[in-house]
N, CA and C atoms as a LAMMPS dump frame, in Angstrom:
ITEM: TIMESTEP
0
ITEM: NUMBER OF ATOMS
456
ITEM: BOX BOUNDS ff ff ff
-5.0000000000000000e+02 5.0000000000000000e+02
-5.0000000000000000e+02 5.0000000000000000e+02
-5.0000000000000000e+02 5.0000000000000000e+02
ITEM: ATOMS id mol type element x y z
1 1 1 N 266.719 -308.852 -291.811
2 1 2 C 267.547 -309.175 -292.94
3 1 3 C 268.768 -309.983 -292.51
4 2 1 N 269.264 -309.694 -291.322
5 2 2 C 270.451 -310.382 -290.844
6 2 3 C 270.174 -311.866 -290.626
7 3 1 N 268.961 -312.214 -290.183
8 3 2 C 268.593 -313.608 -289.984
9 3 3 C 268.621 -314.358 -291.306
10 4 1 N 268.13 -313.748 -292.354
11 4 2 C 268.131 -314.376 -293.665
12 4 3 C 269.575 -314.603 -294.136
13 5 1 N 270.429 -313.64 -293.872
14 5 2 C 271.832 -313.735 -294.254
15 5 3 C 272.507 -314.894 -293.518
16 6 1 N 272.236 -315.018 -292.203
17 6 2 C 272.793 -316.128 -291.432
18 6 3 C 272.262 -317.468 -291.941
19 7 1 N 270.997 -317.502 -292.282
20 7 2 C 270.392 -318.72 -292.804
21 7 3 C 271.054 -319.116 -294.124
22 8 1 N 271.276 -318.124 -294.978
23 8 2 C 271.942 -318.386 -296.255
24 8 3 C 273.357 -318.902 -296.01
25 9 1 N 274.07 -318.289 -295.064
26 9 2 C 275.423 -318.714 -294.722
27 9 3 C 275.428 -320.15 -294.206
28 10 1 N 274.479 -320.495 -293.31
29 10 2 C 274.389 -321.851 -292.768
30 10 3 C 274.093 -322.869 -293.867
31 11 1 N 273.227 -322.519 -294.773
32 11 2 C 272.9 -323.429 -295.877
33 11 3 C 274.127 -323.643 -296.757
34 12 1 N 274.861 -322.558 -297.043
35 12 2 C 276.076 -322.685 -297.855
36 12 3 C 277.123 -323.541 -297.152
37 13 1 N 277.276 -323.382 -295.843
38 13 2 C 278.244 -324.171 -295.077
39 13 3 C 277.875 -325.653 -295.099
40 14 1 N 276.598 -325.953 -294.887
41 14 2 C 276.159 -327.352 -294.923
42 14 3 C 276.384 -327.946 -296.306
43 15 1 N 276.142 -327.146 -297.335
44 15 2 C 276.356 -327.59 -298.706
45 15 3 C 277.834 -327.857 -298.942
46 16 1 N 278.707 -326.999 -298.44
47 16 2 C 280.149 -327.179 -298.597
48 16 3 C 280.61 -328.429 -297.845
49 17 1 N 280.069 -328.677 -296.645
50 17 2 C 280.426 -329.868 -295.887
51 17 3 C 279.962 -331.126 -296.607
52 18 1 N 278.78 -331.079 -297.18
53 18 2 C 278.265 -332.22 -297.935
54 18 3 C 279.159 -332.51 -299.134
55 19 1 N 279.574 -331.453 -299.837
56 19 2 C 280.469 -331.63 -300.984
57 19 3 C 281.803 -332.219 -300.555
58 20 1 N 282.321 -331.756 -299.406
59 20 2 C 283.579 -332.277 -298.89
60 20 3 C 283.435 -333.762 -298.553
61 21 1 N 282.342 -334.127 -297.888
62 21 2 C 282.072 -335.531 -297.555
63 21 3 C 281.933 -336.356 -298.823
64 22 1 N 281.24 -335.817 -299.81
65 22 2 C 281.066 -336.514 -301.083
66 22 3 C 282.406 -336.729 -301.762
67 23 1 N 283.27 -335.712 -301.749
68 23 2 C 284.596 -335.835 -302.363
69 23 3 C 285.437 -336.89 -301.666
70 24 1 N 285.392 -336.91 -300.339
71 24 2 C 286.138 -337.921 -299.582
72 24 3 C 285.594 -339.31 -299.891
73 25 1 N 284.285 -339.458 -299.924
74 25 2 C 283.657 -340.741 -300.231
75 25 3 C 284.034 -341.199 -301.633
76 26 1 N 283.982 -340.296 -302.596
77 26 2 C 284.354 -340.651 -303.968
78 26 3 C 285.828 -341.041 -304.059
79 27 1 N 286.687 -340.314 -303.354
80 27 2 C 288.114 -340.653 -303.344
81 27 3 C 288.329 -342.047 -302.779
82 28 1 N 287.644 -342.337 -301.685
83 28 2 C 287.746 -343.675 -301.08
84 28 3 C 287.284 -344.753 -302.053
85 29 1 N 286.171 -344.514 -302.722
86 29 2 C 285.64 -345.496 -303.672
87 29 3 C 286.582 -345.708 -304.849
88 30 1 N 287.223 -344.655 -305.319
89 30 2 C 288.181 -344.786 -306.426
90 30 3 C 289.375 -345.638 -305.978
91 31 1 N 289.894 -345.373 -304.79
92 31 2 C 291.016 -346.165 -304.259
93 31 3 C 290.594 -347.619 -304.083
94 32 1 N 289.419 -347.851 -303.565
95 32 2 C 288.908 -349.204 -303.377
96 32 3 C 288.76 -349.919 -304.714
97 33 1 N 288.234 -349.238 -305.705
98 33 2 C 288.077 -349.821 -307.037
99 33 3 C 289.423 -350.198 -307.635
100 34 1 N 290.391 -349.333 -307.51
101 34 2 C 291.737 -349.627 -308.028
102 34 3 C 292.313 -350.85 -307.314
103 35 1 N 292.141 -350.912 -306.003
104 35 2 C 292.641 -352.059 -305.244
105 35 3 C 291.964 -353.349 -305.698
106 36 1 N 290.666 -353.308 -305.885
107 36 2 C 289.94 -354.499 -306.317
108 36 3 C 290.335 -354.936 -307.721
109 37 1 N 290.626 -353.987 -308.584
110 37 2 C 291.027 -354.328 -309.945
111 37 3 C 292.419 -354.94 -310.01
112 38 1 N 293.26 -354.637 -309.037
113 38 2 C 294.617 -355.187 -309.051
114 38 3 C 294.717 -356.519 -308.33
115 39 1 N 293.721 -356.911 -307.567
116 39 2 C 293.781 -358.166 -306.822
117 39 3 C 294.028 -359.381 -307.718
118 40 1 N 293.366 -359.524 -308.858
119 40 2 C 293.62 -360.713 -309.664
120 40 3 C 295.067 -360.845 -310.144
121 41 1 N 295.815 -359.748 -310.178
122 41 2 C 297.198 -359.83 -310.631
123 41 3 C 298.154 -360.188 -309.505
124 42 1 N 297.673 -360.179 -308.279
125 42 2 C 298.512 -360.534 -307.151
126 42 3 C 298.332 -362.021 -306.883
127 43 1 N 299.439 -362.751 -306.782
128 43 2 C 299.352 -364.183 -306.518
129 43 3 C 299.784 -364.467 -305.099
130 44 1 N 299.447 -365.643 -304.631
131 44 2 C 299.853 -366.067 -303.308
132 44 3 C 301.364 -366.187 -303.255
133 45 1 N 301.957 -366.474 -304.386
134 45 2 C 303.387 -366.732 -304.454
135 45 3 C 304.167 -365.485 -304.851
136 46 1 N 303.875 -364.367 -304.222
137 46 2 C 304.563 -363.128 -304.555
138 46 3 C 306.065 -363.228 -304.363
139 47 1 N 306.504 -364.056 -303.417
140 47 2 C 307.92 -364.147 -303.1
141 47 3 C 308.743 -364.866 -304.144
142 48 1 N 308.104 -365.463 -305.134
143 48 2 C 308.858 -366.193 -306.15
144 48 3 C 309.393 -365.199 -307.169
145 49 1 N 310.72 -365.125 -307.316
146 49 2 C 311.269 -364.187 -308.288
147 49 3 C 310.925 -364.61 -309.707
148 50 1 N 310.695 -363.64 -310.574
149 50 2 C 310.324 -363.906 -311.96
150 50 3 C 311.578 -364.039 -312.826
151 51 1 N 312.346 -365.085 -312.57
152 51 2 C 313.554 -365.352 -313.342
153 51 3 C 313.518 -366.797 -313.798
154 52 1 N 314.329 -367.145 -314.787
155 52 2 C 314.421 -368.532 -315.228
156 52 3 C 315.153 -369.321 -314.164
157 53 1 N 314.928 -370.575 -314.03
158 53 2 C 313.975 -371.375 -314.786
159 53 3 C 312.541 -371.125 -314.335
160 54 1 N 311.606 -371.767 -315.011
161 54 2 C 310.187 -371.575 -314.715
162 54 3 C 309.744 -372.306 -313.452
163 55 1 N 310.641 -373.053 -312.855
164 55 2 C 310.33 -373.792 -311.634
165 55 3 C 311.535 -373.703 -310.711
166 56 1 N 311.274 -373.7 -309.415
167 56 2 C 312.37 -373.702 -308.447
168 56 3 C 312.087 -374.747 -307.378
169 57 1 N 313.138 -375.241 -306.761
170 57 2 C 312.992 -376.237 -305.701
171 57 3 C 312.713 -375.523 -304.382
172 58 1 N 311.78 -376.058 -303.613
173 58 2 C 311.455 -375.504 -302.296
174 58 3 C 311.816 -376.527 -301.239
175 59 1 N 312.74 -376.159 -300.357
176 59 2 C 313.186 -377.07 -299.297
177 59 3 C 312.26 -377.045 -298.074
178 60 1 N 311.513 -375.962 -297.895
179 60 2 C 310.652 -375.823 -296.721
180 60 3 C 309.218 -376.206 -297.072
181 61 1 N 308.87 -377.455 -296.833
182 61 2 C 307.535 -377.942 -297.204
183 61 3 C 306.421 -377.339 -296.345
184 62 1 N 306.777 -376.677 -295.238
185 62 2 C 305.742 -376.069 -294.388
186 62 3 C 305.096 -374.857 -295.054
187 63 1 N 305.65 -374.395 -296.158
188 63 2 C 305.097 -373.24 -296.87
189 63 3 C 304.098 -373.653 -297.951
190 64 1 N 303.821 -374.958 -298.02
191 64 2 C 302.967 -375.52 -299.07
192 64 3 C 301.66 -376.021 -298.461
193 65 1 N 300.538 -375.733 -299.105
194 65 2 C 299.3 -376.431 -298.769
195 65 3 C 299.302 -377.67 -299.653
196 66 1 N 299.413 -378.82 -299.041
197 66 2 C 299.529 -380.073 -299.789
198 66 3 C 298.185 -380.602 -300.279
199 67 1 N 297.12 -379.891 -300.005
200 67 2 C 295.809 -380.261 -300.529
201 67 3 C 295.523 -379.465 -301.804
202 68 1 N 295.743 -378.156 -301.737
203 68 2 C 295.526 -377.315 -302.911
204 68 3 C 296.746 -377.305 -303.831
205 69 1 N 297.859 -377.843 -303.328
206 69 2 C 299.117 -377.897 -304.079
207 69 3 C 299.547 -376.506 -304.52
208 70 1 N 299.559 -375.589 -303.542
209 70 2 C 299.938 -374.2 -303.793
210 70 3 C 301.006 -373.755 -302.799
211 71 1 N 301.932 -372.944 -303.284
212 71 2 C 302.905 -372.274 -302.423
213 71 3 C 302.169 -371.145 -301.732
214 72 1 N 302.18 -371.145 -300.393
215 72 2 C 301.404 -370.162 -299.639
216 72 3 C 302.271 -369.017 -299.108
217 73 1 N 303.567 -369.226 -298.99
218 73 2 C 304.465 -368.162 -298.562
219 73 3 C 304.579 -367.972 -297.065
220 74 1 N 303.782 -368.685 -296.294
221 74 2 C 303.881 -368.637 -294.833
222 74 3 C 303.627 -370.048 -294.302
223 75 1 N 304.036 -370.262 -293.06
224 75 2 C 303.925 -371.601 -292.49
225 75 3 C 302.467 -372.048 -292.404
226 76 1 N 302.225 -373.28 -292.83
227 76 2 C 300.887 -373.867 -292.843
228 76 3 C 300.679 -374.736 -291.609
229 77 1 N 299.492 -375.278 -291.467
230 77 2 C 299.155 -376.118 -290.315
231 77 3 C 299.782 -377.505 -290.485
232 78 1 N 300.624 -377.919 -289.534
233 78 2 C 301.245 -379.244 -289.661
234 78 3 C 300.264 -380.357 -289.297
235 79 1 N 300.364 -381.459 -290.046
236 79 2 C 299.53 -382.632 -289.783
237 79 3 C 300.461 -383.832 -289.699
238 80 1 N 300.611 -384.396 -288.495
239 80 2 C 301.432 -385.587 -288.333
240 80 3 C 300.578 -386.799 -288.632
241 81 1 N 301.03 -387.583 -289.599
242 81 2 C 300.284 -388.777 -289.991
243 81 3 C 301.279 -389.867 -290.349
244 82 1 N 301.174 -390.997 -289.677
245 82 2 C 302.001 -392.163 -289.96
246 82 3 C 303.495 -391.821 -289.899
247 83 1 N 303.869 -390.994 -288.924
248 83 2 C 305.278 -390.651 -288.722
249 83 3 C 305.826 -389.615 -289.697
250 84 1 N 304.974 -389.015 -290.505
251 84 2 C 305.402 -387.995 -291.464
252 84 3 C 304.582 -386.737 -291.232
253 85 1 N 305.119 -385.605 -291.686
254 85 2 C 304.407 -384.338 -291.515
255 85 3 C 303.974 -383.788 -292.862
256 86 1 N 302.686 -383.52 -292.952
257 86 2 C 302.071 -382.907 -294.128
258 86 3 C 301.599 -381.523 -293.698
259 87 1 N 301.215 -380.67 -294.658
260 87 2 C 300.777 -379.32 -294.324
261 87 3 C 299.503 -378.96 -295.08
262 88 1 N 298.6 -378.301 -294.357
263 88 2 C 297.353 -377.824 -294.941
264 88 3 C 297.13 -376.38 -294.546
265 89 1 N 296.367 -375.667 -295.36
266 89 2 C 296.177 -374.231 -295.111
267 89 3 C 295.012 -373.93 -294.166
268 90 1 N 294.125 -374.909 -293.947
269 90 2 C 292.943 -374.645 -293.112
270 90 3 C 292.469 -375.959 -292.485
271 91 1 N 291.47 -375.871 -291.65
272 91 2 C 290.923 -377.062 -290.999
273 91 3 C 290.38 -378.08 -291.989
274 92 1 N 289.761 -377.592 -293.059
275 92 2 C 289.239 -378.494 -294.083
276 92 3 C 290.352 -379.28 -294.749
277 93 1 N 291.454 -378.607 -295.046
278 93 2 C 292.593 -379.282 -295.669
279 93 3 C 293.23 -380.279 -294.7
280 94 1 N 293.304 -379.908 -293.425
281 94 2 C 293.847 -380.827 -292.415
282 94 3 C 293.021 -382.108 -292.393
283 95 1 N 291.701 -381.99 -292.396
284 95 2 C 290.832 -383.17 -292.388
285 95 3 C 291.024 -384.02 -293.641
286 96 1 N 291.184 -383.388 -294.788
287 96 2 C 291.399 -384.135 -296.029
288 96 3 C 292.716 -384.898 -295.985
289 97 1 N 293.754 -384.304 -295.414
290 97 2 C 295.043 -384.989 -295.295
291 97 3 C 294.889 -386.233 -294.427
292 98 1 N 294.176 -386.102 -293.333
293 98 2 C 293.995 -387.23 -292.409
294 98 3 C 293.17 -388.343 -293.053
295 99 1 N 292.139 -387.975 -293.799
296 99 2 C 291.181 -388.956 -294.312
297 99 3 C 291.551 -389.598 -295.652
298 100 1 N 292.383 -388.94 -296.46
299 100 2 C 292.584 -389.421 -297.82
300 100 3 C 294.049 -389.651 -298.182
301 101 1 N 294.362 -390.892 -298.477
302 101 2 C 295.72 -391.211 -298.936
303 101 3 C 296.02 -390.521 -300.263
304 102 1 N 295.006 -390.387 -301.11
305 102 2 C 295.196 -389.732 -302.408
306 102 3 C 295.665 -388.288 -302.244
307 103 1 N 295.221 -387.622 -301.181
308 103 2 C 295.641 -386.247 -300.918
309 103 3 C 297.102 -386.211 -300.464
310 104 1 N 297.546 -387.262 -299.787
311 104 2 C 298.914 -387.311 -299.271
312 104 3 C 299.934 -387.736 -300.324
313 105 1 N 299.476 -388.117 -301.486
314 105 2 C 300.405 -388.545 -302.54
315 105 3 C 300.252 -387.667 -303.778
316 106 1 N 301.342 -387.603 -304.514
317 106 2 C 301.348 -386.872 -305.773
318 106 3 C 301.96 -387.767 -306.844
319 107 1 N 302.05 -387.227 -308.048
320 107 2 C 302.623 -387.981 -309.155
321 107 3 C 303.794 -387.2 -309.728
322 108 1 N 304.954 -387.845 -309.793
323 108 2 C 306.126 -387.214 -310.385
324 108 3 C 305.825 -386.974 -311.861
325 109 1 N 305.895 -385.717 -312.322
326 109 2 C 305.534 -385.427 -313.709
327 109 3 C 306.52 -385.972 -314.733
328 110 1 N 307.708 -386.37 -314.285
329 110 2 C 308.721 -386.906 -315.211
330 110 3 C 308.647 -388.42 -315.277
331 111 1 N 308.718 -389.075 -314.1
332 111 2 C 308.757 -390.542 -314.08
333 111 3 C 307.371 -391.174 -314.037
334 112 1 N 306.387 -390.406 -313.594
335 112 2 C 305.041 -390.947 -313.457
336 112 3 C 304.845 -391.708 -312.158
337 113 1 N 305.885 -391.787 -311.335
338 113 2 C 305.817 -392.536 -310.079
339 113 3 C 304.955 -391.795 -309.055
340 114 1 N 304.262 -392.578 -308.232
341 114 2 C 303.505 -392.029 -307.123
342 114 3 C 304.507 -391.636 -306.033
343 115 1 N 304.365 -390.422 -305.484
344 115 2 C 305.295 -389.951 -304.461
345 115 3 C 304.526 -389.459 -303.238
346 116 1 N 305.107 -389.705 -302.08
347 116 2 C 304.54 -389.222 -300.825
348 116 3 C 304.889 -387.739 -300.711
349 117 1 N 303.901 -386.881 -300.559
350 117 2 C 304.135 -385.444 -300.529
351 117 3 C 305.02 -385.015 -299.359
352 118 1 N 304.99 -385.774 -298.257
353 118 2 C 305.795 -385.422 -297.086
354 118 3 C 307.281 -385.634 -297.334
355 119 1 N 307.64 -386.517 -298.257
356 119 2 C 309.052 -386.817 -298.508
357 119 3 C 309.505 -386.437 -299.915
358 120 1 N 308.595 -385.934 -300.725
359 120 2 C 308.901 -385.611 -302.123
360 120 3 C 309.805 -384.378 -302.228
361 121 1 N 310.496 -384.292 -303.348
362 121 2 C 311.196 -383.064 -303.712
363 121 3 C 310.113 -382.151 -304.274
364 122 1 N 310.055 -380.94 -303.763
365 122 2 C 308.97 -380.026 -304.136
366 122 3 C 309.48 -378.968 -305.107
367 123 1 N 308.743 -378.829 -306.202
368 123 2 C 309.041 -377.785 -307.171
369 123 3 C 307.893 -376.798 -307.209
370 124 1 N 308.241 -375.519 -307.305
371 124 2 C 307.216 -374.472 -307.359
372 124 3 C 307.353 -373.733 -308.681
373 125 1 N 306.264 -373.707 -309.413
374 125 2 C 306.247 -372.978 -310.673
375 125 3 C 306.031 -371.495 -310.395
376 126 1 N 306.308 -370.645 -311.388
377 126 2 C 306.217 -369.192 -311.201
378 126 3 C 304.877 -368.743 -310.638
379 127 1 N 303.791 -369.324 -311.052
380 127 2 C 302.473 -368.921 -310.573
381 127 3 C 302.126 -369.439 -309.191
382 128 1 N 302.985 -370.257 -308.593
383 128 2 C 302.737 -370.772 -307.251
384 128 3 C 302.241 -372.199 -307.2
385 129 1 N 301.998 -372.821 -308.381
386 129 2 C 301.569 -374.223 -308.401
387 129 3 C 302.732 -375.114 -307.961
388 130 1 N 302.4 -376.188 -307.271
389 130 2 C 303.409 -377.096 -306.724
390 130 3 C 303.401 -378.419 -307.481
391 131 1 N 304.596 -378.917 -307.773
392 131 2 C 304.773 -380.243 -308.358
393 131 3 C 305.623 -381.062 -307.399
394 132 1 N 305.377 -382.366 -307.357
395 132 2 C 306.096 -383.265 -306.458
396 132 3 C 306.939 -384.221 -307.296
397 133 1 N 308.214 -384.37 -306.895
398 133 2 C 309.153 -385.216 -307.63
399 133 3 C 309.691 -386.299 -306.717
400 134 1 N 309.985 -387.464 -307.303
401 134 2 C 310.521 -388.555 -306.49
402 134 3 C 311.985 -388.347 -306.151
403 135 1 N 312.698 -387.504 -306.911
404 135 2 C 314.115 -387.274 -306.642
405 135 3 C 314.551 -385.927 -307.211
406 136 1 N 315.722 -385.488 -306.775
407 136 2 C 316.275 -384.254 -307.331
408 136 3 C 316.623 -384.446 -308.807
409 137 1 N 316.932 -385.675 -309.191
410 137 2 C 317.257 -385.957 -310.596
411 137 3 C 316.047 -385.703 -311.498
412 138 1 N 314.865 -386.176 -311.088
413 138 2 C 313.687 -385.931 -311.933
414 138 3 C 313.287 -384.454 -311.882
415 139 1 N 313.529 -383.805 -310.748
416 139 2 C 313.285 -382.363 -310.68
417 139 3 C 314.2 -381.639 -311.663
418 140 1 N 315.505 -381.99 -311.644
419 140 2 C 316.472 -381.356 -312.547
420 140 3 C 316.108 -381.597 -314.003
421 141 1 N 315.687 -382.814 -314.297
422 141 2 C 315.301 -383.127 -315.673
423 141 3 C 314.115 -382.258 -316.102
424 142 1 N 313.142 -382.12 -315.219
425 142 2 C 311.974 -381.288 -315.527
426 142 3 C 312.377 -379.821 -315.666
427 143 1 N 313.194 -379.323 -314.746
428 143 2 C 313.552 -377.901 -314.788
429 143 3 C 314.431 -377.576 -315.994
430 144 1 N 315.19 -378.561 -316.482
431 144 2 C 316.041 -378.33 -317.653
432 144 3 C 315.278 -378.493 -318.968
433 145 1 N 314.32 -379.401 -318.994
434 145 2 C 313.607 -379.691 -320.252
435 145 3 C 312.168 -379.235 -320.25
436 146 1 N 311.627 -378.945 -319.086
437 146 2 C 310.224 -378.505 -319.019
438 146 3 C 309.266 -379.567 -319.513
439 147 1 N 308.321 -379.177 -320.326
440 147 2 C 307.266 -380.087 -320.808
441 147 3 C 307.817 -381.249 -321.615
442 148 1 N 309.002 -381.079 -322.201
443 148 2 C 309.61 -382.182 -322.962
444 148 3 C 309.887 -383.403 -322.079
445 149 1 N 310.086 -383.16 -320.781
446 149 2 C 310.415 -384.242 -319.855
447 149 3 C 309.193 -384.959 -319.315
448 150 1 N 308.001 -384.461 -319.607
449 150 2 C 306.777 -385.04 -319.049
450 150 3 C 306.523 -386.444 -319.542
451 151 1 N 305.953 -387.232 -318.669
452 151 2 C 305.533 -388.589 -319.027
453 151 3 C 304.305 -388.489 -319.925
454 152 1 N 304.278 -389.243 -320.963
455 152 2 C 303.114 -389.25 -321.885
456 152 3 C 301.973 -390.004 -321.278
């Protein structure tokens, strides 16, 4: 009879361990699910404060991927081209900067002028999108008037 009792005890212990493992696994999956659900609300530009105006000037162009036109928040890969420095987030972006003049230039949203991204005044919108301006004056005009200042 004692053997049967030990067998019953061992089965109960294994069952309890399985339940404990299952609970830990379920807890992990719940935490993982919550993390995955919150990812879309996290932007690359977390460091941008959510205050007016809707755009801010960025003096450090090394924090920008000039191919994706996004504020990355950390130093990007420098690309020296024609005596100027551009920045890309990966090897693919570096190659695009080297190969394409169109990638190295942007359009001032106020004046419509073509601007070199390496020398442009850089504006960052709240979501992390980057705009390039030919001068601080056109940046100021855009930041004060927003869409009203856009070139038609």
